C-alpha positions, 0 to 999 in steps of 0.5 A: 499499500505504501509503495502505491501511495508513493508511486501515485505522489510521484505521478502527481509531482510529474504532472504538476511539473509538466504544466509549469512554464519550462522556458528558461528565460535569460536573466538579462531578458527579464531584467530588460523587460522589467526596466522598460515595463516596470508595472507589468506583472503577468508575462507570457514568454516565448522563444521566437527565434534562436536568440529572440525572446517575445513577452506578451503582456497587458499594459494600461489595458492594452495587449502588447508584446515586446521582443529582446535578444538573449543578451537583453537588448530590446528589439521591438514592442507592438500593440494592435490598434484600431483603424481609428487610431491611425494617422489619417494620411497613412490609411488613405495612402495604404488604401490607394496603394493596395486598393485590391486588398482588404486590411484586417488588422493594424499593429503599432510597432516601436523600434529604435528607428522609430514608429511603424505600422504593420497591417495584415491584409487579405487578397483574393486568395492570399494573406499579406503583411504590409509594413509602413513608416510613420510617414506612410512610406512602404517599407515591406510587403510580403505574402505570409504563410496563411491563405485565405479560403473564401467559403463560397469557393468550397462548394 
């Protein structure tokens, strides 16, 4: 009976350990994050690339993310924003240059080089990301992996 209880206890400890966040976020990354966002308590960490850590969190009721290199250097922060929060000229420029696309989402991005805006857009059957600087100049336009499926086409 005693061995059954011990075995059950070990299984419970293993199950609890598997449910914990097993990421070992470098101390330099956590330190840099808390220096930049001192009031943030709940952070979800993810290893984006080999040496890039992403923190997802809520700050002043806004969902945000921030990326840091493994040695604690801040790369960028971003936040999803509404179309009404975009500079007016920027949205009109985007609609003129990409009139064949439907803009689905906008994000404001802060980098060392300044403020940028990234848009998720849908074409006839493909998805795109468009990056503009704060003056409306297109920095990047790329197709993303996901594809759009029109439910009317599935019949």
